[in-house]
Biopython code that builds the backbone (N, CA, C, O; Angstrom):
import numpy as np
from Bio.PDB.StructureBuilder import StructureBuilder

atoms = [
    (1, "UNK", "N", (-2.320, 0.464, 9.100)),
    (1, "UNK", "CA", (-3.359, -0.660, 10.431)),
    (1, "UNK", "C", (-4.056, -0.985, 8.711)),
    (1, "UNK", "O", (-3.979, -0.319, 7.679)),
    (2, "UNK", "N", (-4.403, -1.672, 8.870)),
    (2, "UNK", "CA", (-5.422, -2.772, 8.066)),
    (2, "UNK", "C", (-6.705, -3.969, 9.033)),
    (2, "UNK", "O", (-6.244, -4.694, 9.915)),
    (3, "UNK", "N", (-7.954, -4.003, 8.771)),
    (3, "UNK", "CA", (-8.987, -4.301, 9.463)),
    (3, "UNK", "C", (-9.143, -5.293, 8.663)),
    (3, "UNK", "O", (-8.131, -5.600, 8.032)),
    (4, "UNK", "N", (-10.193, -5.979, 8.452)),
    (4, "UNK", "CA", (-10.808, -6.867, 7.299)),
    (4, "UNK", "C", (-12.190, -6.884, 8.056)),
    (4, "UNK", "O", (-12.537, -6.395, 9.131)),
    (5, "UNK", "N", (-13.069, -7.874, 6.787)),
    (5, "UNK", "CA", (-14.378, -7.730, 7.620)),
    (5, "UNK", "C", (-15.400, -8.661, 6.280)),
    (5, "UNK", "O", (-15.291, -8.463, 5.070)),
    (6, "UNK", "N", (-15.818, -9.103, 6.574)),
    (6, "UNK", "CA", (-16.830, -10.363, 5.502)),
    (6, "UNK", "C", (-18.176, -9.757, 5.358)),
    (6, "UNK", "O", (-18.856, -9.699, 4.335)),
    (7, "UNK", "N", (-18.519, -9.208, 6.829)),
    (7, "UNK", "CA", (-19.787, -8.011, 6.910)),
    (7, "UNK", "C", (-20.217, -6.599, 7.345)),
    (7, "UNK", "O", (-21.238, -6.206, 7.910)),
    (8, "UNK", "N", (-19.007, -5.895, 6.859)),
    (8, "UNK", "CA", (-18.504, -5.040, 7.453)),
    (8, "UNK", "C", (-19.451, -4.487, 8.400)),
    (8, "UNK", "O", (-19.915, -3.363, 8.207)),
    (9, "UNK", "N", (-19.871, -5.381, 9.697)),
    (9, "UNK", "CA", (-20.093, -5.048, 10.649)),
    (9, "UNK", "C", (-18.994, -5.707, 12.231)),
    (9, "UNK", "O", (-18.748, -5.169, 13.310)),
    (10, "UNK", "N", (-18.760, -6.486, 11.894)),
    (10, "UNK", "CA", (-17.638, -7.235, 12.091)),
    (10, "UNK", "C", (-16.286, -7.146, 12.080)),
    (10, "UNK", "O", (-15.958, -7.817, 11.101)),
    (11, "UNK", "N", (-15.039, -6.596, 12.730)),
    (11, "UNK", "CA", (-14.207, -6.017, 12.337)),
    (11, "UNK", "C", (-13.136, -7.526, 12.627)),
    (11, "UNK", "O", (-13.742, -8.448, 13.172)),
    (12, "UNK", "N", (-11.798, -7.761, 12.331)),
    (12, "UNK", "CA", (-11.025, -7.805, 12.543)),
    (12, "UNK", "C", (-9.539, -7.408, 13.475)),
    (12, "UNK", "O", (-8.846, -6.704, 12.741)),
    (13, "UNK", "N", (-9.196, -7.519, 14.147)),
    (13, "UNK", "CA", (-8.213, -6.615, 15.399)),
    (13, "UNK", "C", (-7.433, -5.910, 13.960)),
    (13, "UNK", "O", (-7.255, -6.577, 12.941)),
    (14, "UNK", "N", (-7.065, -4.622, 14.076)),
    (14, "UNK", "CA", (-6.096, -4.130, 13.224)),
    (14, "UNK", "C", (-5.040, -4.337, 13.193)),
    (14, "UNK", "O", (-4.622, -4.723, 14.285)),
    (15, "UNK", "N", (-4.198, -4.267, 12.318)),
    (15, "UNK", "CA", (-2.588, -4.623, 12.034)),
    (15, "UNK", "C", (-2.030, -4.042, 11.287)),
    (15, "UNK", "O", (-2.443, -3.856, 10.142)),
    (16, "UNK", "N", (-0.840, -3.562, 11.783)),
    (16, "UNK", "CA", (0.267, -2.838, 10.982)),
    (16, "UNK", "C", (0.522, -4.200, 9.414)),
    (16, "UNK", "O", (0.989, -5.333, 9.532)),
    (17, "UNK", "N", (0.192, -3.756, 8.551)),
    (17, "UNK", "CA", (-0.261, -3.834, 6.719)),
    (17, "UNK", "C", (1.731, -3.541, 6.515)),
    (17, "UNK", "O", (2.632, -4.370, 6.386)),
    (18, "UNK", "N", (1.767, -2.193, 6.562)),
    (18, "UNK", "CA", (3.282, -2.218, 5.994)),
    (18, "UNK", "C", (3.772, -0.791, 6.539)),
    (18, "UNK", "O", (3.121, 0.251, 6.466)),
    (19, "UNK", "N", (5.077, -0.951, 7.112)),
    (19, "UNK", "CA", (5.605, -0.087, 7.950)),
    (19, "UNK", "C", (6.994, 0.597, 7.322)),
    (19, "UNK", "O", (7.382, 0.197, 6.224)),
    (20, "UNK", "N", (7.608, 1.452, 7.909)),
    (20, "UNK", "CA", (9.351, 1.985, 7.629)),
    (20, "UNK", "C", (10.063, 0.758, 7.858)),
    (20, "UNK", "O", (10.970, 0.608, 7.039)),
    (21, "UNK", "N", (9.956, -0.170, 8.697)),
    (21, "UNK", "CA", (10.721, -2.019, 8.916)),
    (21, "UNK", "C", (10.422, -2.671, 7.994)),
    (21, "UNK", "O", (11.187, -3.560, 7.620)),
    (22, "UNK", "N", (9.024, -2.393, 7.240)),
    (22, "UNK", "CA", (9.588, -3.558, 6.045)),
    (22, "UNK", "C", (10.426, -2.771, 4.644)),
    (22, "UNK", "O", (11.027, -3.422, 3.790)),
    (23, "UNK", "N", (10.319, -1.404, 4.641)),
    (23, "UNK", "CA", (11.827, -1.098, 4.708)),
    (23, "UNK", "C", (13.032, -1.531, 3.682)),
    (23, "UNK", "O", (13.476, -2.469, 4.345)),
    (24, "UNK", "N", (13.926, -1.480, 2.424)),
    (24, "UNK", "CA", (14.870, -2.006, 2.638)),
    (24, "UNK", "C", (15.582, -0.547, 3.468)),
    (24, "UNK", "O", (14.910, 0.456, 3.706)),
    (25, "UNK", "N", (17.194, -0.708, 3.863)),
    (25, "UNK", "CA", (17.580, 0.030, 4.682)),
    (25, "UNK", "C", (17.358, 1.442, 4.344)),
    (25, "UNK", "O", (16.523, 2.268, 4.711)),
    (26, "UNK", "N", (18.615, 1.480, 3.323)),
    (26, "UNK", "CA", (18.662, 3.257, 3.120)),
    (26, "UNK", "C", (17.805, 3.962, 2.815)),
    (26, "UNK", "O", (17.871, 5.162, 3.079)),
    (27, "UNK", "N", (16.277, 3.176, 1.879)),
    (27, "UNK", "CA", (15.443, 4.054, 1.863)),
    (27, "UNK", "C", (14.498, 4.713, 3.259)),
    (27, "UNK", "O", (13.969, 5.824, 3.292)),
    (28, "UNK", "N", (14.480, 3.416, 4.608)),
    (28, "UNK", "CA", (14.268, 3.341, 5.686)),
    (28, "UNK", "C", (14.388, 5.021, 6.605)),
    (28, "UNK", "O", (13.698, 5.904, 7.115)),
    (29, "UNK", "N", (15.935, 4.573, 6.300)),
    (29, "UNK", "CA", (16.731, 6.205, 7.327)),
    (29, "UNK", "C", (16.066, 7.415, 6.311)),
    (29, "UNK", "O", (15.483, 8.203, 7.055)),
    (30, "UNK", "N", (15.928, 7.897, 4.735)),
    (30, "UNK", "CA", (15.111, 8.725, 4.445)),
    (30, "UNK", "C", (13.809, 9.020, 5.253)),
    (30, "UNK", "O", (13.573, 10.183, 5.579)),
    (31, "UNK", "N", (13.023, 8.091, 5.560)),
    (31, "UNK", "CA", (11.470, 8.009, 5.633)),
    (31, "UNK", "C", (11.104, 8.354, 6.981)),
    (31, "UNK", "O", (11.829, 7.703, 7.733)),
    (32, "UNK", "N", (10.313, 9.078, 7.626)),
    (32, "UNK", "CA", (9.755, 9.822, 8.819)),
    (32, "UNK", "C", (8.693, 8.545, 9.010)),
    (32, "UNK", "O", (8.691, 7.560, 9.750)),
    (33, "UNK", "N", (7.560, 9.179, 7.710)),
    (33, "UNK", "CA", (6.126, 9.070, 7.425)),
    (33, "UNK", "C", (6.193, 8.343, 6.506)),
    (33, "UNK", "O", (7.145, 8.107, 5.762)),
    (34, "UNK", "N", (4.493, 7.688, 6.524)),
    (34, "UNK", "CA", (4.092, 6.713, 5.159)),
    (34, "UNK", "C", (2.637, 6.837, 5.097)),
    (34, "UNK", "O", (1.812, 6.310, 5.843)),
    (35, "UNK", "N", (2.366, 7.919, 3.705)),
    (35, "UNK", "CA", (0.944, 8.828, 3.298)),
    (35, "UNK", "C", (0.404, 8.552, 2.566)),
    (35, "UNK", "O", (1.251, 8.080, 1.808)),
    (36, "UNK", "N", (-0.751, 8.425, 1.973)),
    (36, "UNK", "CA", (-1.513, 8.265, 0.708)),
    (36, "UNK", "C", (-0.880, 6.710, -0.101)),
    (36, "UNK", "O", (-0.136, 6.560, -1.070)),
    (37, "UNK", "N", (-1.705, 5.520, 0.991)),
    (37, "UNK", "CA", (-1.686, 4.739, 0.309)),
    (37, "UNK", "C", (-2.413, 4.126, -0.653)),
    (37, "UNK", "O", (-3.623, 4.072, -0.434)),
    (38, "UNK", "N", (-1.980, 3.610, -1.740)),
    (38, "UNK", "CA", (-2.971, 3.552, -2.853)),
    (38, "UNK", "C", (-2.794, 2.204, -3.600)),
    (38, "UNK", "O", (-1.738, 1.992, -4.195)),
    (39, "UNK", "N", (-3.821, 1.258, -3.591)),
    (39, "UNK", "CA", (-3.333, 0.178, -4.837)),
    (39, "UNK", "C", (-3.964, 0.510, -6.145)),
    (39, "UNK", "O", (-5.045, 0.945, -6.542)),
    (40, "UNK", "N", (-2.164, -0.111, -6.936)),
    (40, "UNK", "CA", (-2.730, 0.120, -8.942)),
    (40, "UNK", "C", (-1.792, -0.798, -9.496)),
    (40, "UNK", "O", (-0.617, -1.138, -9.361)),
    (41, "UNK", "N", (-2.919, -1.086, -10.253)),
    (41, "UNK", "CA", (-2.709, -3.107, -10.819)),
    (41, "UNK", "C", (-2.572, -2.036, -12.126)),
    (41, "UNK", "O", (-3.660, -1.465, -12.054)),
    (42, "UNK", "N", (-1.701, -1.299, -13.540)),
    (42, "UNK", "CA", (-1.580, -1.225, -14.176)),
    (42, "UNK", "C", (-1.925, -2.282, -15.252)),
    (42, "UNK", "O", (-2.335, -1.937, -16.361)),
    (43, "UNK", "N", (-1.729, -3.745, -14.858)),
    (43, "UNK", "CA", (-2.064, -4.147, -15.554)),
    (43, "UNK", "C", (-3.106, -5.068, -15.751)),
    (43, "UNK", "O", (-3.330, -5.605, -16.836)),
    (44, "UNK", "N", (-3.829, -5.285, -14.588)),
    (44, "UNK", "CA", (-5.142, -6.033, -14.569)),
    (44, "UNK", "C", (-6.008, -5.082, -15.561)),
    (44, "UNK", "O", (-6.232, -3.935, -15.947)),
    (45, "UNK", "N", (-6.414, -6.877, -15.697)),
    (45, "UNK", "CA", (-7.785, -6.169, -17.119)),
    (45, "UNK", "C", (-9.051, -5.125, -15.879)),
    (45, "UNK", "O", (-9.707, -5.270, -14.847)),
    (46, "UNK", "N", (-8.672, -3.969, -17.081)),
    (46, "UNK", "CA", (-10.313, -2.977, -16.928)),
    (46, "UNK", "C", (-11.489, -3.779, -16.172)),
    (46, "UNK", "O", (-11.908, -4.921, -16.360)),
    (47, "UNK", "N", (-11.754, -3.097, -15.542)),
    (47, "UNK", "CA", (-13.999, -3.612, -15.625)),
    (47, "UNK", "C", (-14.876, -2.781, -16.072)),
    (47, "UNK", "O", (-14.777, -1.729, -15.442)),
    (48, "UNK", "N", (-15.835, -2.733, -16.997)),
    (48, "UNK", "CA", (-16.155, -1.635, -17.300)),
    (48, "UNK", "C", (-16.170, -0.772, -18.087)),
    (48, "UNK", "O", (-17.157, -0.133, -18.450)),
    (49, "UNK", "N", (-14.375, -0.584, -18.663)),
    (49, "UNK", "CA", (-14.123, 0.770, -19.280)),
    (49, "UNK", "C", (-13.320, 1.846, -18.217)),
    (49, "UNK", "O", (-12.951, 2.973, -18.547)),
    (50, "UNK", "N", (-13.129, 1.204, -16.796)),
    (50, "UNK", "CA", (-12.073, 1.879, -15.359)),
    (50, "UNK", "C", (-10.713, 2.673, -16.325)),
    (50, "UNK", "O", (-9.596, 2.295, -16.679)),
    (51, "UNK", "N", (-11.188, 3.429, -16.427)),
    (51, "UNK", "CA", (-9.946, 4.395, -16.837)),
    (51, "UNK", "C", (-9.279, 5.133, -15.675)),
    (51, "UNK", "O", (-8.922, 6.282, -15.939)),
    (52, "UNK", "N", (-8.984, 4.564, -14.105)),
    (52, "UNK", "CA", (-9.187, 4.647, -13.304)),
    (52, "UNK", "C", (-8.129, 4.405, -12.385)),
    (52, "UNK", "O", (-7.494, 5.253, -11.759)),
    (53, "UNK", "N", (-7.949, 2.707, -12.352)),
    (53, "UNK", "CA", (-6.969, 1.539, -12.084)),
    (53, "UNK", "C", (-8.001, 1.470, -10.576)),
    (53, "UNK", "O", (-7.501, 1.548, -9.454)),
    (54, "UNK", "N", (-9.008, 1.363, -10.743)),
    (54, "UNK", "CA", (-9.854, 1.183, -9.599)),
    (54, "UNK", "C", (-9.760, -0.302, -9.547)),
    (54, "UNK", "O", (-9.316, -0.749, -8.490)),
    (55, "UNK", "N", (-10.138, -1.289, -10.612)),
    (55, "UNK", "CA", (-9.000, -3.075, -10.597)),
    (55, "UNK", "C", (-8.252, -3.482, -10.702)),
    (55, "UNK", "O", (-7.610, -3.229, -11.721)),
    (56, "UNK", "N", (-7.732, -4.442, -9.733)),
    (56, "UNK", "CA", (-6.274, -5.124, -9.349)),
    (56, "UNK", "C", (-6.436, -6.291, -9.199)),
    (56, "UNK", "O", (-7.401, -6.938, -8.793)),
    (57, "UNK", "N", (-5.129, -6.658, -9.652)),
    (57, "UNK", "CA", (-5.209, -8.188, -9.604)),
    (57, "UNK", "C", (-4.478, -8.623, -8.291)),
    (57, "UNK", "O", (-4.443, -8.217, -7.129)),
    (58, "UNK", "N", (-3.853, -9.742, -9.087)),
    (58, "UNK", "CA", (-3.204, -10.237, -7.597)),
    (58, "UNK", "C", (-1.601, -9.630, -7.079)),
    (58, "UNK", "O", (-1.115, -9.470, -5.959)),
    (59, "UNK", "N", (-1.218, -9.456, -8.091)),
    (59, "UNK", "CA", (0.364, -8.489, -8.044)),
    (59, "UNK", "C", (-0.083, -6.923, -7.990)),
    (59, "UNK", "O", (0.252, -6.530, -9.107)),
    (60, "UNK", "N", (-0.630, -5.864, -7.339)),
    (60, "UNK", "CA", (-0.573, -4.449, -7.518)),
    (60, "UNK", "C", (0.728, -3.639, -7.528)),
    (60, "UNK", "O", (1.831, -4.065, -7.869)),
    (61, "UNK", "N", (0.568, -2.978, -7.299)),
    (61, "UNK", "CA", (2.051, -2.185, -6.453)),
    (61, "UNK", "C", (1.347, -0.727, -5.635)),
    (61, "UNK", "O", (0.985, 0.348, -6.113)),
    (62, "UNK", "N", (1.348, -1.247, -4.207)),
    (62, "UNK", "CA", (1.567, -0.165, -3.383)),
    (62, "UNK", "C", (2.248, 1.029, -3.273)),
    (62, "UNK", "O", (3.404, 1.106, -2.859)),
    (63, "UNK", "N", (1.333, 2.295, -3.756)),
    (63, "UNK", "CA", (2.331, 3.568, -3.679)),
    (63, "UNK", "C", (1.779, 4.086, -2.685)),
    (63, "UNK", "O", (0.714, 3.896, -2.098)),
    (64, "UNK", "N", (2.821, 4.916, -2.537)),
    (64, "UNK", "CA", (2.846, 5.952, -0.732)),
    (64, "UNK", "C", (3.900, 6.869, -1.253)),
    (64, "UNK", "O", (4.690, 6.852, -2.197)),
    (65, "UNK", "N", (3.609, 7.669, -0.283)),
    (65, "UNK", "CA", (4.315, 8.969, -0.377)),
    (65, "UNK", "C", (4.986, 8.861, 0.888)),
    (65, "UNK", "O", (4.441, 8.807, 1.990)),
    (66, "UNK", "N", (6.929, 8.821, 0.491)),
    (66, "UNK", "CA", (6.878, 9.440, 2.116)),
    (66, "UNK", "C", (7.079, 10.656, 2.768)),
    (66, "UNK", "O", (6.825, 11.632, 2.062)),
    (67, "UNK", "N", (7.493, 10.913, 4.005)),
    (67, "UNK", "CA", (8.003, 12.567, 4.458)),
    (67, "UNK", "C", (9.221, 11.822, 4.757)),
    (67, "UNK", "O", (9.521, 10.635, 4.881)),
    (68, "UNK", "N", (9.764, 12.851, 4.821)),
    (68, "UNK", "CA", (11.500, 12.643, 4.918)),
    (68, "UNK", "C", (11.959, 13.723, 6.097)),
    (68, "UNK", "O", (11.105, 14.598, 5.950)),
    (69, "UNK", "N", (12.748, 14.125, 7.091)),
    (69, "UNK", "CA", (12.787, 14.677, 8.006)),
    (69, "UNK", "C", (12.836, 16.100, 7.291)),
    (69, "UNK", "O", (12.583, 16.884, 8.206)),
    (70, "UNK", "N", (13.012, 16.767, 6.237)),
    (70, "UNK", "CA", (12.899, 18.196, 5.865)),
    (70, "UNK", "C", (12.827, 17.935, 4.135)),
    (70, "UNK", "O", (13.308, 17.154, 3.314)),
    (71, "UNK", "N", (11.852, 19.185, 4.164)),
    (71, "UNK", "CA", (11.080, 19.476, 3.026)),
    (71, "UNK", "C", (12.550, 20.024, 2.097)),
    (71, "UNK", "O", (12.351, 20.420, 0.949)),
    (72, "UNK", "N", (13.391, 20.022, 2.420)),
    (72, "UNK", "CA", (14.066, 21.183, 2.169)),
    (72, "UNK", "C", (15.233, 20.262, 1.146)),
    (72, "UNK", "O", (15.525, 20.525, -0.020)),
    (73, "UNK", "N", (15.798, 19.055, 2.049)),
    (73, "UNK", "CA", (16.804, 17.992, 0.860)),
    (73, "UNK", "C", (15.504, 16.711, 0.801)),
    (73, "UNK", "O", (15.053, 16.335, -0.281)),
    (74, "UNK", "N", (15.110, 16.252, 1.885)),
    (74, "UNK", "CA", (14.717, 14.897, 1.035)),
    (74, "UNK", "C", (13.312, 14.801, 1.079)),
    (74, "UNK", "O", (12.730, 13.741, 0.849)),
    (75, "UNK", "N", (12.662, 15.992, 1.400)),
    (75, "UNK", "CA", (10.968, 15.460, 1.283)),
    (75, "UNK", "C", (9.941, 15.126, 1.581)),
    (75, "UNK", "O", (9.424, 15.038, 2.695)),
    (76, "UNK", "N", (9.476, 14.862, 0.356)),
    (76, "UNK", "CA", (8.242, 13.493, 0.140)),
    (76, "UNK", "C", (8.588, 12.943, -1.631)),
    (76, "UNK", "O", (8.471, 13.482, -2.731)),
    (77, "UNK", "N", (8.858, 12.168, -1.349)),
    (77, "UNK", "CA", (9.106, 10.676, -2.554)),
    (77, "UNK", "C", (7.526, 9.993, -2.420)),
    (77, "UNK", "O", (6.726, 9.915, -1.487)),
    (78, "UNK", "N", (7.508, 9.420, -4.243)),
    (78, "UNK", "CA", (6.521, 9.456, -4.669)),
    (78, "UNK", "C", (7.099, 7.473, -4.848)),
    (78, "UNK", "O", (7.908, 7.218, -5.740)),
    (79, "UNK", "N", (6.658, 6.489, -4.078)),
    (79, "UNK", "CA", (7.064, 4.979, -3.896)),
    (79, "UNK", "C", (5.946, 3.888, -4.915)),
    (79, "UNK", "O", (4.720, 3.804, -4.973)),
    (80, "UNK", "N", (6.582, 3.478, -5.318)),
    (80, "UNK", "CA", (5.757, 2.180, -5.938)),
    (80, "UNK", "C", (6.524, 0.595, -5.538)),
    (80, "UNK", "O", (7.509, 0.123, -6.106)),
    (81, "UNK", "N", (5.384, -0.313, -3.876)),
    (81, "UNK", "CA", (5.627, -1.173, -3.596)),
    (81, "UNK", "C", (5.224, -2.395, -4.007)),
    (81, "UNK", "O", (4.321, -2.982, -3.411)),
    (82, "UNK", "N", (6.064, -3.107, -5.451)),
    (82, "UNK", "CA", (5.430, -4.168, -5.202)),
    (82, "UNK", "C", (4.651, -5.058, -4.634)),
    (82, "UNK", "O", (5.095, -4.985, -3.488)),
    (83, "UNK", "N", (3.709, -5.946, -4.583)),
    (83, "UNK", "CA", (2.856, -6.295, -3.269)),
    (83, "UNK", "C", (1.933, -7.425, -3.607)),
    (83, "UNK", "O", (1.357, -7.083, -4.640)),
    (84, "UNK", "N", (1.492, -8.677, -3.208)),
    (84, "UNK", "CA", (1.642, -9.691, -4.022)),
    (84, "UNK", "C", (-0.176, -10.002, -2.891)),
    (84, "UNK", "O", (-0.246, -9.848, -1.672)),
    (85, "UNK", "N", (-1.222, -10.388, -3.710)),
    (85, "UNK", "CA", (-2.019, -10.692, -2.953)),
    (85, "UNK", "C", (-2.292, -12.254, -2.900)),
    (85, "UNK", "O", (-2.397, -13.039, -3.842)),
    (86, "UNK", "N", (-2.393, -12.529, -1.278)),
    (86, "UNK", "CA", (-2.698, -14.467, -1.033)),
    (86, "UNK", "C", (-4.095, -14.369, -0.712)),
    (86, "UNK", "O", (-4.660, -13.280, -0.806)),
    (87, "UNK", "N", (-4.793, -15.547, -0.289)),
    (87, "UNK", "CA", (-6.022, -15.666, -0.033)),
    (87, "UNK", "C", (-5.811, -16.165, 0.914)),
    (87, "UNK", "O", (-5.026, -17.064, 0.614)),
    (88, "UNK", "N", (-6.079, -16.215, 2.431)),
    (88, "UNK", "CA", (-6.144, -16.635, 3.672)),
    (88, "UNK", "C", (-7.152, -18.348, 3.961)),
    (88, "UNK", "O", (-8.321, -18.249, 4.336)),
    (89, "UNK", "N", (-6.818, -19.109, 3.841)),
    (89, "UNK", "CA", (-7.463, -19.394, 4.155)),
    (89, "UNK", "C", (-8.197, -20.284, 5.886)),
    (89, "UNK", "O", (-7.543, -20.991, 6.652)),
    (90, "UNK", "N", (-9.484, -19.947, 5.999)),
    (90, "UNK", "CA", (-9.699, -19.845, 7.684)),
    (90, "UNK", "C", (-10.438, -21.179, 8.118)),
    (90, "UNK", "O", (-11.473, -21.612, 7.612)),
    (91, "UNK", "N", (-9.740, -21.727, 9.113)),
    (91, "UNK", "CA", (-10.488, -23.391, 9.210)),
    (91, "UNK", "C", (-11.352, -23.172, 10.380)),
    (91, "UNK", "O", (-12.062, -24.084, 10.802)),
]
sb = StructureBuilder()
sb.init_structure("model")
sb.init_model(0)
sb.init_chain("A")
sb.init_seg("    ")
for serial, (resi, resn, name, xyz) in enumerate(atoms, 1):
    if name == "N":
        sb.init_residue(resn, " ", resi, " ")
    sb.init_atom(name, np.array(xyz, "f"), 0.0, 1.0, " ", f" {name:<3s}", serial, name[0])
structure = sb.get_structure()
């Protein structure tokens, strides 16, 4: 879920950002949970010598960990999903 705010006081309604329904069928079949999301953009120019990838551009990757059905068969996996950040114009 994600919500946005321009003043950190008034927030938009929370909405689903990315879910197993957005995954290809062969991936969603083994994913029962999605955890630890983080945007990382190795191609973004660093700000102030940032070595921790805190700066992202318009095309970062969403890294996340999947939790499977069994820790012995499909356990946990690290995924990198390419994303594109677009500005939404408010009328």
